[in-house]
N, CA and C atoms as a LAMMPS dump frame, in Angstrom:
ITEM: TIMESTEP
0
ITEM: NUMBER OF ATOMS
474
ITEM: BOX BOUNDS ff ff ff
-5.0000000000000000e+02 5.0000000000000000e+02
-5.0000000000000000e+02 5.0000000000000000e+02
-5.0000000000000000e+02 5.0000000000000000e+02
ITEM: ATOMS id mol type element x y z
1 1 1 N 0.814 -1.202 0
2 1 2 C 0 0 0
3 1 3 C 0.858 1.266 0
4 2 1 N 2.156 1.114 -0.017
5 2 2 C 3.015 2.301 -0.072
6 2 3 C 2.822 2.97 -1.415
7 3 1 N 2.879 4.259 -1.533
8 3 2 C 3.174 5.287 -0.531
9 3 3 C 1.919 5.858 0.132
10 4 1 N 0.77 5.182 0.012
11 4 2 C -0.474 5.732 0.557
12 4 3 C -0.608 5.566 2.067
13 5 1 N 0.253 4.742 2.677
14 5 2 C 0.128 4.422 4.089
15 5 3 C 1.294 4.997 4.87
16 6 1 N 0.97 5.579 6.042
17 6 2 C 2.039 6.097 6.89
18 6 3 C 1.642 5.972 8.353
19 7 1 N 2.658 5.832 9.19
20 7 2 C 2.462 5.895 10.636
21 7 3 C 2.701 7.332 11.051
22 8 1 N 2.006 7.756 12.048
23 8 2 C 2.167 9.125 12.532
24 8 3 C 3.351 9.155 13.498
25 9 1 N 4.578 9.134 12.958
26 9 2 C 5.807 9.001 13.736
27 9 3 C 5.929 9.929 14.942
28 10 1 N 5.621 11.235 14.826
29 10 2 C 5.794 12.116 15.984
30 10 3 C 4.937 11.718 17.184
31 11 1 N 3.844 11.009 16.966
32 11 2 C 2.933 10.682 18.068
33 11 3 C 3.204 9.292 18.658
34 12 1 N 4.122 8.524 18.081
35 12 2 C 4.4 7.179 18.585
36 12 3 C 4.868 7.203 20.044
37 13 1 N 5.694 8.167 20.392
38 13 2 C 6.217 8.251 21.765
39 13 3 C 5.112 8.527 22.789
40 14 1 N 3.992 9.116 22.329
41 14 2 C 2.866 9.402 23.217
42 14 3 C 1.852 8.267 23.258
43 15 1 N 2.161 7.157 22.602
44 15 2 C 1.258 6.008 22.61
45 15 3 C 0.215 6.01 21.518
46 16 1 N 0.35 6.887 20.547
47 16 2 C -0.588 6.927 19.429
48 16 3 C 0.017 6.14 18.271
49 17 1 N -0.575 4.992 17.966
50 17 2 C -0.052 4.128 16.911
51 17 3 C -0.982 4.135 15.702
52 18 1 N -1.477 5.318 15.365
53 18 2 C -2.44 5.451 14.265
54 18 3 C -1.796 5.169 12.918
55 19 1 N -2.584 4.582 12.05
56 19 2 C -2.194 4.314 10.673
57 19 3 C -3.01 5.241 9.791
58 20 1 N -2.347 5.912 8.867
59 20 2 C -3.042 6.825 7.953
60 20 3 C -2.988 6.246 6.548
61 21 1 N -4.166 6.177 5.886
62 21 2 C -4.267 5.716 4.501
63 21 3 C -4.819 6.874 3.695
64 22 1 N -4.063 7.343 2.712
65 22 2 C -4.485 8.496 1.913
66 22 3 C -3.954 8.378 0.491
67 23 1 N -4.805 8.209 -0.491
68 23 2 C -6.266 8.127 -0.414
69 23 3 C -6.726 6.696 -0.154
70 24 1 N -7.908 6.561 0.443
71 24 2 C -8.514 5.255 0.671
72 24 3 C -9.105 4.758 -0.642
73 25 1 N -8.924 3.478 -0.924
74 25 2 C -9.494 2.85 -2.129
75 25 3 C -10.454 1.742 -1.725
76 26 1 N -11.292 1.346 -2.649
77 26 2 C -12.268 0.288 -2.381
78 26 3 C -11.608 -0.99 -1.901
79 27 1 N -10.46 -1.318 -2.454
80 27 2 C -9.783 -2.562 -2.093
81 27 3 C -9.143 -2.523 -0.704
82 28 1 N -9.177 -1.384 -0.016
83 28 2 C -8.633 -1.269 1.339
84 28 3 C -9.606 -1.778 2.398
85 29 1 N -10.814 -2.139 2.012
86 29 2 C -11.823 -2.645 2.936
87 29 3 C -11.292 -3.874 3.654
88 30 1 N -11.573 -3.966 4.944
89 30 2 C -11.214 -5.182 5.667
90 30 3 C -10.809 -4.919 7.1
91 31 1 N -10.314 -5.976 7.731
92 31 2 C -9.919 -5.944 9.128
93 31 3 C -8.421 -5.66 9.224
94 32 1 N -8.075 -4.683 10.055
95 32 2 C -6.678 -4.313 10.28
96 32 3 C -6.321 -4.635 11.725
97 33 1 N -5.098 -5.117 11.932
98 33 2 C -4.626 -5.429 13.276
99 33 3 C -3.342 -4.666 13.54
100 34 1 N -3.273 -4.067 14.721
101 34 2 C -2.053 -3.396 15.157
102 34 3 C -1.502 -4.157 16.352
103 35 1 N -0.194 -4.407 16.349
104 35 2 C 0.462 -5.053 17.481
105 35 3 C 1.586 -4.161 17.961
106 36 1 N 1.627 -3.961 19.261
107 36 2 C 2.675 -3.158 19.878
108 36 3 C 3.372 -4.02 20.918
109 37 1 N 4.681 -4.126 20.788
110 37 2 C 5.475 -4.88 21.771
111 37 3 C 6.226 -3.875 22.625
112 38 1 N 6.032 -3.993 23.93
113 38 2 C 6.723 -3.122 24.869
114 38 3 C 7.266 -4.009 25.98
115 39 1 N 8.595 -4.063 26.088
116 39 2 C 9.272 -5.006 26.982
117 39 3 C 8.804 -6.416 26.632
118 40 1 N 8.184 -7.106 27.553
119 40 2 C 7.728 -8.468 27.257
120 40 3 C 6.232 -8.52 26.965
121 41 1 N 5.563 -7.372 26.996
122 41 2 C 4.121 -7.338 26.758
123 41 3 C 3.801 -7.085 25.289
124 42 1 N 2.743 -7.73 24.828
125 42 2 C 2.25 -7.51 23.469
126 42 3 C 0.797 -7.042 23.565
127 43 1 N 0.528 -5.886 23.01
128 43 2 C -0.832 -5.35 22.971
129 43 3 C -1.277 -5.311 21.521
130 44 1 N -2.558 -5.598 21.298
131 44 2 C -3.062 -5.538 19.927
132 44 3 C -4.465 -4.956 19.914
133 45 1 N -4.831 -4.422 18.767
134 45 2 C -6.197 -3.946 18.568
135 45 3 C -6.591 -4.253 17.129
136 46 1 N -7.896 -4.383 16.926
137 46 2 C -8.439 -4.664 15.606
138 46 3 C -9.371 -3.529 15.2
139 47 1 N -9.262 -3.103 13.964
140 47 2 C -10.124 -2.06 13.424
141 47 3 C -10.603 -2.525 12.059
142 48 1 N -11.909 -2.422 11.848
143 48 2 C -12.453 -2.768 10.534
144 48 3 C -12.653 -1.494 9.736
145 49 1 N -12.141 -1.479 8.526
146 49 2 C -12.283 -0.322 7.646
147 49 3 C -13.385 -0.6 6.631
148 50 1 N -14.379 0.261 6.621
149 50 2 C -15.421 0.212 5.604
150 50 3 C -15.207 1.378 4.658
151 51 1 N -15.676 1.244 3.43
152 51 2 C -15.453 2.275 2.421
153 51 3 C -16.772 2.625 1.741
154 52 1 N -16.976 3.926 1.553
155 52 2 C -18.107 4.414 0.757
156 52 3 C -17.535 4.912 -0.563
157 53 1 N -18.154 4.508 -1.655
158 53 2 C -17.68 4.885 -2.985
159 53 3 C -18.749 5.706 -3.697
160 54 1 N -18.354 6.888 -4.164
161 54 2 C -19.236 7.722 -4.985
162 54 3 C -18.669 7.681 -6.398
163 55 1 N -19.498 7.275 -7.359
164 55 2 C -19.048 7.208 -8.75
165 55 3 C -19.967 8.036 -9.633
166 56 1 N -19.38 8.57 -10.692
167 56 2 C -20.126 9.36 -11.67
168 56 3 C -20.041 8.691 -13.024
169 57 1 N -21.125 8.755 -13.759
170 57 2 C -21.118 8.296 -15.14
171 57 3 C -21.813 9.363 -15.975
172 58 1 N -21.081 10.064 -16.853
173 58 2 C -19.648 9.979 -17.132
174 58 3 C -18.828 10.543 -15.973
175 59 1 N -17.508 10.258 -15.953
176 59 2 C -16.67 10.722 -14.842
177 59 3 C -16.574 12.245 -14.766
178 60 1 N -16.149 12.728 -13.596
179 60 2 C -15.955 14.16 -13.331
180 60 3 C -14.83 14.701 -14.195
181 61 1 N -14.852 15.888 -14.778
182 61 2 C -15.95 16.85 -14.708
183 61 3 C -17.048 16.506 -15.711
184 62 1 N -18.255 16.906 -15.377
185 62 2 C -19.436 16.604 -16.181
186 62 3 C -19.696 17.766 -17.137
187 63 1 N -20.112 17.444 -18.364
188 63 2 C -20.453 18.465 -19.357
189 63 3 C -21.902 18.902 -19.137
190 64 1 N -22.123 20.193 -19.135
191 64 2 C -23.459 20.751 -18.949
192 64 3 C -24.432 20.131 -19.954
193 65 1 N -25.626 19.775 -19.485
194 65 2 C -26.739 19.222 -20.272
195 65 3 C -26.572 17.771 -20.691
196 66 1 N -25.457 17.1 -20.337
197 66 2 C -25.305 15.671 -20.648
198 66 3 C -25.804 14.86 -19.459
199 67 1 N -26.533 13.776 -19.728
200 67 2 C -27.095 12.931 -18.676
201 67 3 C -26.009 12.53 -17.684
202 68 1 N -26.319 12.65 -16.398
203 68 2 C -25.383 12.323 -15.327
204 68 3 C -26.025 11.314 -14.393
205 69 1 N -25.287 10.259 -14.053
206 69 2 C -25.733 9.278 -13.075
207 69 3 C -24.719 9.268 -11.939
208 70 1 N -25.166 9.593 -10.721
209 70 2 C -24.302 9.557 -9.541
210 70 3 C -24.722 8.36 -8.7
211 71 1 N -23.743 7.534 -8.315
212 71 2 C -24.019 6.35 -7.509
213 71 3 C -23.258 6.411 -6.203
214 72 1 N -23.847 5.847 -5.169
215 72 2 C -23.231 5.825 -3.847
216 72 3 C -23.397 4.411 -3.294
217 73 1 N -22.273 3.776 -2.954
218 73 2 C -22.292 2.412 -2.426
219 73 3 C -21.322 2.324 -1.262
220 74 1 N -21.561 1.359 -0.39
221 74 2 C -20.621 1.149 0.706
222 74 3 C -20.393 -0.345 0.905
223 75 1 N -19.384 -0.639 1.701
224 75 2 C -19.044 -2.032 1.995
225 75 3 C -19.856 -2.574 3.171
226 76 1 N -20.78 -1.773 3.717
227 76 2 C -21.59 -2.201 4.868
228 76 3 C -22.421 -3.417 4.48
229 77 1 N -22.531 -4.385 5.395
230 77 2 C -23.149 -5.674 5.06
231 77 3 C -24.677 -5.72 5.196
232 78 1 N -25.266 -4.786 5.924
233 78 2 C -26.718 -4.823 6.134
234 78 3 C -27.451 -4.389 4.858
235 79 1 N -28.762 -4.584 4.845
236 79 2 C -29.58 -4.216 3.685
237 79 3 C -29.754 -2.704 3.618
238 80 1 N -29.602 -2.179 2.42
239 80 2 C -29.796 -0.744 2.198
240 80 3 C -31.289 -0.433 2.22
241 81 1 N -31.687 0.533 3.055
242 81 2 C -33.088 0.919 3.178
243 81 3 C -33.381 2.145 2.328
244 82 1 N -32.473 3.137 2.379
245 82 2 C -32.732 4.389 1.681
246 82 3 C -31.422 5.115 1.404
247 83 1 N -31.387 5.802 0.273
248 83 2 C -30.269 6.674 -0.061
249 83 3 C -30.812 8.078 -0.263
250 84 1 N -30.2 9.058 0.394
251 84 2 C -30.579 10.449 0.199
252 84 3 C -29.374 11.222 -0.299
253 85 1 N -29.613 12.111 -1.242
254 85 2 C -28.582 13.001 -1.772
255 85 3 C -28.925 14.423 -1.358
256 86 1 N -27.942 15.134 -0.833
257 86 2 C -28.116 16.519 -0.404
258 86 3 C -27.177 17.395 -1.209
259 87 1 N -27.712 18.448 -1.806
260 87 2 C -26.898 19.375 -2.593
261 87 3 C -26.883 20.724 -1.902
262 88 1 N -25.691 21.269 -1.697
263 88 2 C -25.538 22.581 -1.042
264 88 3 C -26.43 22.67 0.191
265 89 1 N -26.034 21.976 1.243
266 89 2 C -26.894 21.816 2.421
267 89 3 C -27.184 23.086 3.206
268 90 1 N -26.442 24.161 2.962
269 90 2 C -26.761 25.386 3.685
270 90 3 C -28.14 25.877 3.258
271 91 1 N -28.908 26.468 4.18
272 91 2 C -30.27 26.915 3.845
273 91 3 C -30.263 27.947 2.718
274 92 1 N -31.229 27.849 1.861
275 92 2 C -31.347 28.805 0.762
276 92 3 C -32.014 28.171 -0.434
277 93 1 N -32.209 28.934 -1.495
278 93 2 C -32.947 28.443 -2.662
279 93 3 C -32.208 27.358 -3.431
280 94 1 N -30.869 27.226 -3.271
281 94 2 C -30.145 26.21 -4.037
282 94 3 C -30.007 24.903 -3.271
283 95 1 N -30.497 24.84 -2.037
284 95 2 C -30.407 23.621 -1.236
285 95 3 C -31.464 22.631 -1.714
286 96 1 N -31.018 21.392 -2.012
287 96 2 C -31.952 20.376 -2.513
288 96 3 C -31.665 19.027 -1.878
289 97 1 N -32.715 18.196 -1.739
290 97 2 C -32.588 16.854 -1.187
291 97 3 C -33.37 15.893 -2.068
292 98 1 N -32.761 14.721 -2.357
293 98 2 C -33.411 13.683 -3.151
294 98 3 C -33.219 12.36 -2.423
295 99 1 N -34.3 11.591 -2.233
296 99 2 C -34.205 10.298 -1.557
297 99 3 C -34.786 9.211 -2.449
298 100 1 N -34.17 8.012 -2.385
299 100 2 C -34.651 6.882 -3.172
300 100 3 C -34.253 5.581 -2.481
301 101 1 N -34.747 4.472 -2.994
302 101 2 C -34.405 3.162 -2.437
303 101 3 C -33.06 2.667 -2.96
304 102 1 N -32.663 3.114 -4.131
305 102 2 C -31.37 2.687 -4.673
306 102 3 C -30.318 3.72 -4.292
307 103 1 N -29.076 3.439 -4.621
308 103 2 C -27.995 4.364 -4.306
309 103 3 C -27.686 5.322 -5.43
310 104 1 N -28.561 5.392 -6.448
311 104 2 C -28.251 6.186 -7.638
312 104 3 C -29.157 7.408 -7.758
313 105 1 N -28.61 8.441 -8.381
314 105 2 C -29.366 9.657 -8.67
315 105 3 C -29.096 10.037 -10.107
316 106 1 N -30.157 10.225 -10.889
317 106 2 C -30.023 10.666 -12.282
318 106 3 C -30.298 12.155 -12.36
319 107 1 N -29.408 12.874 -13.024
320 107 2 C -29.609 14.298 -13.294
321 107 3 C -29.678 14.407 -14.81
322 108 1 N -30.864 14.687 -15.351
323 108 2 C -31.084 14.606 -16.795
324 108 3 C -30.431 15.734 -17.579
325 109 1 N -30.46 16.936 -17.072
326 109 2 C -29.823 18.07 -17.755
327 109 3 C -29.016 18.868 -16.732
328 110 1 N -27.836 18.35 -16.339
329 110 2 C -27.066 19.078 -15.326
330 110 3 C -26.715 20.482 -15.796
331 111 1 N -26.854 21.431 -14.888
332 111 2 C -26.551 22.833 -15.171
333 111 3 C -25.434 23.287 -14.24
334 112 1 N -24.937 24.474 -14.485
335 112 2 C -23.877 25.019 -13.643
336 112 3 C -24.338 25.092 -12.183
337 113 1 N -25.623 25.274 -11.948
338 113 2 C -26.143 25.352 -10.583
339 113 3 C -26.066 23.998 -9.857
340 114 1 N -25.852 22.899 -10.592
341 114 2 C -25.716 21.576 -9.984
342 114 3 C -24.301 21.322 -9.472
343 115 1 N -23.36 22.186 -9.819
344 115 2 C -21.983 22.016 -9.349
345 115 3 C -21.929 22.254 -7.849
346 116 1 N -20.9 21.728 -7.224
347 116 2 C -20.693 21.972 -5.803
348 116 3 C -20.763 20.71 -4.981
349 117 1 N -21.019 20.892 -3.713
350 117 2 C -20.97 19.807 -2.742
351 117 3 C -22.242 18.964 -2.769
352 118 1 N -22.079 17.658 -2.987
353 118 2 C -23.165 16.688 -2.907
354 118 3 C -22.801 15.69 -1.811
355 119 1 N -23.768 15.383 -0.939
356 119 2 C -23.532 14.376 0.103
357 119 3 C -24.551 13.264 -0.062
358 120 1 N -24.047 12.035 -0.138
359 120 2 C -24.959 10.89 -0.162
360 120 3 C -25.013 10.317 1.25
361 121 1 N -26.215 10 1.686
362 121 2 C -26.423 9.407 3.004
363 121 3 C -27.109 8.062 2.808
364 122 1 N -26.477 7.009 3.295
365 122 2 C -26.989 5.651 3.166
366 122 3 C -27.562 5.204 4.505
367 123 1 N -28.815 4.775 4.512
368 123 2 C -29.456 4.29 5.74
369 123 3 C -29.714 2.796 5.581
370 124 1 N -29.286 2.013 6.58
371 124 2 C -29.34 0.559 6.505
372 124 3 C -30.338 -0.028 7.495
373 125 1 N -30.712 -1.289 7.261
374 125 2 C -31.702 -1.981 8.091
375 125 3 C -31.252 -2.138 9.542
376 126 1 N -29.956 -2.102 9.815
377 126 2 C -29.463 -2.219 11.19
378 126 3 C -29.344 -0.849 11.877
379 127 1 N -29.987 0.177 11.287
380 127 2 C -30.031 1.557 11.809
381 127 3 C -28.726 2.332 11.599
382 128 1 N -27.76 1.733 10.932
383 128 2 C -26.502 2.43 10.634
384 128 3 C -26.762 3.468 9.544
385 129 1 N -26.179 4.667 9.723
386 129 2 C -26.279 5.728 8.725
387 129 3 C -24.873 6.151 8.349
388 130 1 N -24.542 6.035 7.071
389 130 2 C -23.213 6.374 6.565
390 130 3 C -23.355 7.473 5.529
391 131 1 N -22.332 8.323 5.41
392 131 2 C -22.407 9.364 4.392
393 131 3 C -21.034 9.684 3.832
394 132 1 N -21.046 10.229 2.634
395 132 2 C -19.825 10.667 1.952
396 132 3 C -20.153 11.931 1.177
397 133 1 N -19.161 12.799 1.043
398 133 2 C -19.342 14.059 0.32
399 133 3 C -18.518 14.032 -0.953
400 134 1 N -19.084 14.582 -2.019
401 134 2 C -18.413 14.619 -3.317
402 134 3 C -18.552 16.024 -3.898
403 135 1 N -17.458 16.557 -4.443
404 135 2 C -17.493 17.886 -5.062
405 135 3 C -17.671 17.721 -6.569
406 136 1 N -18.848 18.046 -7.066
407 136 2 C -19.181 17.883 -8.483
408 136 3 C -18.756 19.112 -9.275
409 137 1 N -18.057 18.863 -10.379
410 137 2 C -17.641 19.941 -11.282
411 137 3 C -18.446 19.832 -12.573
412 138 1 N -18.955 20.962 -13.039
413 138 2 C -19.721 21.021 -14.284
414 138 3 C -18.98 21.935 -15.246
415 139 1 N -18.762 21.45 -16.464
416 139 2 C -18.168 22.29 -17.502
417 139 3 C -19.287 22.869 -18.348
418 140 1 N -19.329 24.18 -18.432
419 140 2 C -20.367 24.843 -19.213
420 140 3 C -20.233 26.336 -19.064
421 141 1 N -21.276 27.024 -19.455
422 141 2 C -21.269 28.477 -19.38
423 141 3 C -22.217 28.931 -18.297
424 142 1 N -21.715 29.741 -17.405
425 142 2 C -22.539 30.337 -16.364
426 142 3 C -22.875 31.744 -16.842
427 143 1 N -23.994 31.859 -17.559
428 143 2 C -24.319 33.136 -18.196
429 143 3 C -24.758 34.162 -17.165
430 144 1 N -24.467 35.427 -17.432
431 144 2 C -24.876 36.485 -16.504
432 144 3 C -26.392 36.642 -16.499
433 145 1 N -26.92 37.176 -15.391
434 145 2 C -28.364 37.375 -15.303
435 145 3 C -28.823 38.421 -16.309
436 146 1 N -27.973 39.402 -16.613
437 146 2 C -28.273 40.407 -17.618
438 146 3 C -27.282 40.197 -18.764
439 147 1 N -27.763 39.858 -19.977
440 147 2 C -26.845 39.55 -21.075
441 147 3 C -26.131 40.766 -21.661
442 148 1 N -26.417 41.961 -21.158
443 148 2 C -25.751 43.164 -21.652
444 148 3 C -24.68 43.569 -20.647
445 149 1 N -23.449 43.731 -21.13
446 149 2 C -22.34 44.13 -20.264
447 149 3 C -21.832 45.486 -20.771
448 150 1 N -21.681 46.454 -19.878
449 150 2 C -21.162 47.773 -20.246
450 150 3 C -19.744 47.898 -19.731
451 151 1 N -18.879 48.483 -20.58
452 151 2 C -17.504 48.734 -20.17
453 151 3 C -17.094 50.096 -20.692
454 152 1 N -16.235 50.734 -19.962
455 152 2 C -15.736 52.054 -20.384
456 152 3 C -14.793 51.871 -21.548
457 153 1 N -14.874 52.767 -22.517
458 153 2 C -13.972 52.724 -23.665
459 153 3 C -12.532 52.805 -23.158
460 154 1 N -11.693 51.949 -23.691
461 154 2 C -10.29 51.921 -23.289
462 154 3 C -10.007 50.97 -22.128
463 155 1 N -11.063 50.39 -21.503
464 155 2 C -10.854 49.445 -20.403
465 155 3 C -11.093 48.022 -20.915
466 156 1 N -10.882 47.045 -20.049
467 156 2 C -11.117 45.652 -20.412
468 156 3 C -12.527 45.241 -20.003
469 157 1 N -13.095 44.289 -20.73
470 157 2 C -14.422 43.77 -20.405
471 157 3 C -14.334 42.252 -20.313
472 158 1 N -14.936 41.667 -19.268
473 158 2 C -15.008 40.223 -19.117
474 158 3 C -16.446 39.786 -19.327
């Protein structure tokens, strides 16, 4: 797994034996064991790593007005009850929520307003709730609200 895996060396002396994986991949799912030997004692702990995967079809960045399918899946073993997608969760007119039984969301004509932070929330039959955030990029034109632009003669206009 090198070079994606590292021990937090400065914290080892303080008893922190954390393992860092960056970036996490789907194949990293599983049970991890840490063993620490100190004098004649051996201490161990087990940690299970689960992974949530957000995929786009077509891949990021998305072209404006082309059909977009966003999927959200996890390695959790229980039955999926509901998937909710949240776009720009801060309150306001651009905040949107979509819920379905599957982990997929279809956006038929993505616009520049669809760009930004999307969070998928997976709810399972064992009451577990998992979520992941994805930053969606849209390639297109963000036209001005007024199509007329005035500029002073001799200056630049954008």
